[in-house]
N, C-alpha and C positions, 0 to 999 in steps of 0.2 A: 619585540612587541612593545616594550616600554618606551621606545623612541616616539611612538605615536602619541603618547600621553605627555611627554616632556616637550614635544615640538611647539605647542602653543605658548610655552613659557621659556623657550630657549634663550631669549634675550635676558629675562630675569635671572635665569640660571647662570648664564655667562657673566652677567654683571656681579652677581653675588660671589661667583668663583674668583673673579679678578680682584674685587675688593678684599677678599680673604687673603689672597696672595700679597697684596699691598701691605696688609696688616702684618703678615708673616715676615715680609722684607724689613719693615721697621723694627720688628722684634729681633731680627738678626743683627741689626745695627747697634742695639743697646749694649751688648757685651763689649763691642769694640770701643764705644764711648766710655764705658766703665773702666776698661783697661787704660784708655787715654787719660782719664781723670786720675787714676792711681799713679801712672808713670810720670805724666807731665804736670799734673796739678798738685796732688798730695806730695809726690816725690820732691818737687821744687818749691813747695809751700806757696803756690800761686793761687790765692783765694779767688781772684777775679776769673782766672781760667776755670776753676772749679765751678763757679756760679754760671759762667757762660755755657759750659758743657752740660751742667745740670739742667739749665733751662732748655737746651737743645734736646736732652733726653726726655724731659717732661713734654716738650712739643711733639716728639715722635710718638710718645705713649698716648697722648691725647688724640693725635691724628689716627693712630692705629685703633684706638677705641671707637672713633667715629666710623672707620672702615668696617669694624666688626659689627656695629649697629646696622649699617647699610646692608652688609652681607646677611645678617639675621633677618632683616625685612624681606629681602628678595628670596632667600631660602624658604621662608615661611609661605610666601605667596606662591612660589613654584610648587612646593609640596602639597599645599591645599588644592591648588588647581589640578595637579597631577591626580590626587585622590578623587576629586570631583568627576573628572573625565572617566577615570577607571571605574568608579562606582556606578556611574550612569551606564557605561557599556556592560557592566556585569548585570545590572538590572534589566537592560534591554535583552541580553542573552538569556537570562533566566525566564523572562516572559515569553521567549520564543521556544522554551523547552517543551517537550511533550510530557505527558504524565509519566512515561517510562523514565526519563532523565531525572525528573523531580523525585520520583520514588527511589531511584538508584542512589542519588547523593543524599537526599533527606533535607527537609526544610530547616531543621536546626543548624546543619552544617552550612547551608547556603546563607543563612543569616549571619553566622560567625564569619564566614569568608567576606561578606559584604561590609561587616563592621570591624571586628578585631583585626582581621588579616590586612585589610586596606589601610587601617591606621598604622600598623607596623611598617607597611611599605612607605606610607607618607613620611614617617619618622626617618626611615632610611634615606629617602630622597633629600630631606633637609640636612641630615648628617653628612651625606656625600658632598654637598655644596659647602657646608660649614667646616668640616673637619678633614675630609679625605683630600682636599686641596692643600690645606694648611699643614697637616701632619707630614706628608712626604716632602713638601717644600722645606719645612724646618729641618727635617732629618738630613736631607741632601745639602741644604744650605749650611747647616752646622758642620757637616763633614768638609765642605769646601773651605769654610772659614778656618777650620782646624788645620787643614793642609796649608792654608795661606800663612798661618802663624808658625807651624812647625810640622814637617813631614813625619818625623819619628813619633811625635805625640799623636798625630792623626791616625797612626796605625792602631792605637788603642781603640779609637772609635770604630775602625773597620773590623776589629775583633768582636766588639760588642754587637754590632748591627746584625750579622747573620745569626748569632745566638738568639737574639730577640725575635727575629723572623721565624726561626725554627719553633720557638715557643708558641708564637701566634698560630702557626700552621697546625701544630699538634692539638691545640685547643679547638680550632675550627674543625678539624677532622673528627674529633670526638663529639662536638656539640651539635653539628648540623642534623644528624639523624634523630637526636633526642628532641630537638625543637620541633621537628616534623611530628614526632609522637605526641608532644605536648599539645599541638594544635588539634590533633585528632581527639585527644582526651577532652579538650575544650568543647569540641562538637558534642561529645557525649554529655558533658555537664550542661550545655545549652538545651539538649534534648530532655534531660531530667527536669530542668527548671521549667521548660515550656509545658511539659506534661503536667507538672504540679500546678502551675498557674491556670492552665486551661481546664484542668479537671478538678479544680478546688471544690466544687459542689459535690462531685462524686466521692472525693476523698473524705470530706466531712460527713457525708451521708453514711459511709461505711466505717467511720471512725478510724481511718487509716493514717491520721496525721503522724503518729509515732513511726509507723513503717516508712512513710515517705520522707520524714526527717532523717531517718537512719539511711535510707537510700541516697538522699542528697549529701549527707555527711560522708558516705563512702566514696561518692564521686568527687567531692571536693578534696578528700584526703588523698585520693589517688593523684589528683591534679597537683596537690601540694607536694607530695613525695617526688613526683617527676620533676617539678620545678626546682626542688631542693637538690635533686640529683644532678641536674644540668648546671645548677647554680654553683655546686661544689667544684665542678670542672672549670667553669668560667672564673670562679674566684681565684684559681691558681695563676691566672694570667698576670694580674697586677703585681703580686709578690715576686713572681719569677722575673718579670721585667725589671722590677725595682732592684732585686739582688744583682742582676747582670749589670745594670747601669751604675749602681753604687760601687760595685767592684771596679768598674771602669774609672769612676771618680777617684777611688783610692789609688789606682795605678797612675792617674794623671797627677795627683798630689805628690806621690812618691817620686816619680820620674821628673815631674816639674820642679820639685824642690832641688833635686840634684842639678838640673840644668840651670836653675836660678843661681845656685852657688858657683857654677862654672862660668856664668855670664852668657850662656846661650839664650836663655829666656829672661824676660823681665817679670816682676811680680804681677803686673797688670795683665800680661799675656797668660799667665797661669790661671788667674781669676777668670779671664775671658774663656779659656778652655774649659774650666769647671762649669761656667755658665752655659756654654754650648753643650756640654755633656748633660746638664740639667734640662736644657731645651729639648735634647733628644729624648730624655726620660719622659718629660711631660708630653711631648709629641707622640711618643710610643704608647703611653698610657691612654691618651685621647684616641689615638688610632686603633689601639687594641679594643677599647670600649665600642668604637665605631664598628669594628669588625664583628663584635658580638651582635650589635644591632643589625648589621647586614646579614649575619647568619640567620637570625630570626626572620628577617624580611625575605631572605631567599626561600626559607621553608614556606612562608606565607604566600610568596609570589607563585610558587609551583602550584599551590592549591587554587589561587585565583586564576592562573593561566589554564588550569584544567577545566575550570568553568567556561572560560572564554573560548577554549578550543573545541568544546563539545558541539558537534553539528547535530541539530535535531534530526531524528530518524524519519520524521514526517515532513517532507518539503512542502513549500507553499503553493504548488501548482505552477503551470507554465503558460496558461492562456486565460484571457478574460472571456467568460461565457455569457451568452445571452440568457437572461432570466425570463422564463416563460411564465404564464399564469397558472400552469398546472404542475406543481412539484411532484416528482415521482421518486420514491425510494425503492430500490430493489436490491435484495441480498441474493447473491448467486454462489451457493456452496461456501459460505464464509466460515472460517475457523480462526480462533485467536487463543493464545496462551500467555499467561503471566509466568515468565521464566520457564519452568518445566511443567507448571500446572495448567491443564486445559480448562479454559473458561467457556468458550463457544466452539461447537463442533458441527460443521456441515449444515449451517442454517441457511435456508432459502425461503424468501417471501417477497411480496411487493405490495405497495399501497398507492392509491390514486388520490388526486386532489379531492378534498372535502371528506375523505374517509377518516374515521376514528378507529385506531387500532389499540387494543388493550394487550398488555403483556403481563402474564401471571406465572407464578412458579414458586417453589420453595426457596428458602434462604440459600444463597450460594448457587442458584441455578443459572446465573448469567444474565439476569435482566438488565442491570445497570451497565454491564460490559457491552451489551448489545447496543444500547442507545448511545454510549460513549463512542462506539465505532462510527455511528452516523455523523457525529460532529468531528470525526478524525482526531479525537483526543488520544486515541490509540490507533495504530495501523493494523489492519487485518493481516494475519499471518498467511492465510490461504483464502482462495476465492476472490470475489470482486464485489464491491458495493457500487451501485449506479445511482446517480442523482439526475433525474430528467434524462434518462437514457445515456448519460455520459459517465465514464469512470470517475469516482470521487477524487482521484488524484489530479484530474484536469482542472479542478477548481482551486483558486487561491483560497487560503484558509479564512481570510477575512470575509471574502465573498460567500463562502460556504456557511460560515457561522452566523453571518448577518441574515441569512435566510431563515434561521431557526430562532425560536425562543426557548431557551433551555432552563428548566427549573430543576436543580439537583436535589438529591435526597436531603442533604443538610442545608437548611435555610441559612444562607450567608448574607448578612447585612453589614453595612459599613457605618462608622461613626459619622454623624451629619444629620441633616433633616430628612424627613420622609420624602419630600420632593426630590432631593438630591439622589436618594437611593432609587426612586422610581425612574428618574431620568437617565439612569445607566442604560436603559433600553433605548432611549431616544433623547439626545441631549437638548433638542429644541422643542420638546413636548409642551403643548399648551395646557392650561389648567383644565380645559374641557377634556382633553385626551387623558390626562392623569385621572380625573374624576371618573371617566368612563371605564378605564382599566381597573380602578379601585372598586367600582360597582360590580363589574363582572367577576372580579376575584373575591367578592364578598368581604371586602376590607373597609366597609363603611364605618367601622369603629373609629377610623381616623378622625371623623368629623366630631366625635365626642370630646376630642382634645381642644383646649382653648385656642391653640395656634393651628389646628387642622393639619394640612399637609406640610406646614412649616415647623411642625413639632420636631424637636431634636431627639434622636435615638442614640444610645450608647453603642460602643463597639460590639459587633455580633448581635445587636439588638437585645441586649440583656435586660433592658427595661420593658420588654414585650414578652408576651407568652409565646409558647411554641406555635400555636395555631395562628396567632397574629403575624409572626415572622413568616410562616409559610404563605399566608395570603398576600403579604407585601411582595414576596419574591415572585409569586404568580402574576401580580399586577405589573411588576417590573418587566416580565417577559411579554405581557400582553400589550403594553404601551407602544412597543416597536412594530406591532401588527405583523408578526412573523408569518411566513408561508407555511411553516411547520412548527407546531407547538409540541414540545416534549416535556411531559410531567413525570418525573422520576420519583414515584412514591411521595409526591410533594403535598399530599392532602392527608397524610397519616395522622396528623395531630388535630384534624378537624372533626367536629361531631358529625353524626350522620345527617342531620338536617342541613347543616352548612355545606357538607359535601354534596348532598343532593341538589342544593340550590346552585352550587358552583357548576355541576355537570349540566344542569338545565340552561344556565347562562352561556356556557361554552357551546352547547348544541345550537343555540340560536344564532351563533356567528357563522355557522357552516365552516368552521375552522378545521384544517387538516391537523389532526392531533394524535400523538402517541401517549398513552397513559400506562405507566408502570405502577402496579398496585398489588398489595396483598389482599385487598378487599374485593370480593366478587361483585358486590353491589356497585362499586365504582366503575366497573368496566363491562358489566354483563350486557349493556345496551350498545356496545361498540359494534362497528360493522364487521370487524374481524378480531379474534382473540388468539394470541400466540401463547401456547402453553410450553414452558421450558422446564426441563428436568436434567440436572447435572450437565448443563450446557447444550443439550440437544433439544431440538424442536419436536415435541411429542404430540402436539395437537395444533391445528390451525382451522379456524372457522368461526361461525357465529356461536352465540351462547347455546342456542337450541341444537345446532349441529354437534357441538362438543359434548353436550349432555347425552347424545346418542352414541358417539364414537370414542370419546377420550376418557379412559378410566381415571387418570390422574386428575383431570379437571372435575370429574364427578365427585371424587373424594374431597377436593378442595371446597366445592360448592356445598356438599352435604355437611361438611365440618363447620360451615358458617351460616347456612340458611336452612330454614325448614323445608320440608318436601313441597309444601304449598308455594312458598316463595320461589323455589328453584324451578 
């Protein structure tokens, strides 16, 4: 799958790879020049030769440095482009997730995967271009040069190489599962941090700062302990490879000294062999550190790949449907469960155009779940939901949801102007359309601001009251002129006078509406009222009909209204 993201930058990747090989080639030439200077310059006291060869060595070093800069540029460009494409695909995939997938993975984990995990993968891509080409080339090149100088001395190199390879393998084998565990702990740390920041008002209201600091400290301590644990294993890599290579250098010095005395090798060749052994050491160290980065990236990539491989359980529909003027919602023996807990059980009802349906019931009775099923945010486990006499699965998700104006329980606003938030419902909404939606939603408080609908609001609308946020979210749904308006307990923060004015304004539109509310006064004038209890439909009818036949509805009404009002 990674090939898809590297493909747009394959020219840059190949260019960086080639320039790094050129730099490594020049680096392999330097020990030979040093050996030549020692044997033919210093040995013969030829200063001119020393200067000429020194200048050549400087030139090779300078050109190699230039090649390294070119490689660095293209490696960075490739890794950043790789990360951008990958992050965009992740965001696209996450936006296609159903509520089930988001609930299963968790928002903090998704944020960590899109940020920290992708950064680790970007770093690995850059390191592969910069070091994974250079390291093996230097190691193999040094071995070839050693064989070129002396076969017997090169056997020392062959002895060291597999020992270093075994060391790297053992560290990799032990580190990989630990890095996977660390990323999961990072998800937990992100969760704790997110809960603390989003719930700061509640934490302070209950004076729980000390408890939350302790909770955060425990999460960071666990993260630190796991990082130290894997760090101890990774720290063994450099000293072990150092010991192996330095032992090899000692053997080269010992055997080389004997061969110099017997005339088989020159002093310059021994120095060249030591330099090649050091090149192997440095290449191995760089390669070993790259391996650690790749191990981290491998653990991260598995988490990213898991996100990209998730197929939404709710497909987007197979055909384009003609949208008629009369929306029809019909539940036919619909049931739904969250994991093992039953939320909706055997619910059947229907509604026609222009009708207003109210949904009431105790906490946890399944009211929100029912309206979420209409928008296919969840897929019904049993039974069938029909929209305009067609199964809901026949509609493309965009087509289905564009028919609806959905106002959720929690009023969610985004940083930006009021105009920008309202226009989420309709991007090209005119000022007249925005003002009309604000009037119906009883959000005329906007005009009290100096900048009116161009007033800036903070993230989540924290510079507004709860009732103001709810009215703006209702206006956002109204501006698109939906065929079906769903208000999921979205007037709970409104005072009774504003709530009554809102209901009166909505009634004047002849708007097909579903109202979920705990207030009897908010839906007692609805054409039909659904009474839910523990996920079951225990009452269906008008207010007067339910007052005669439904005991649970009677109890709700009498708990809120006087006998005269009921």
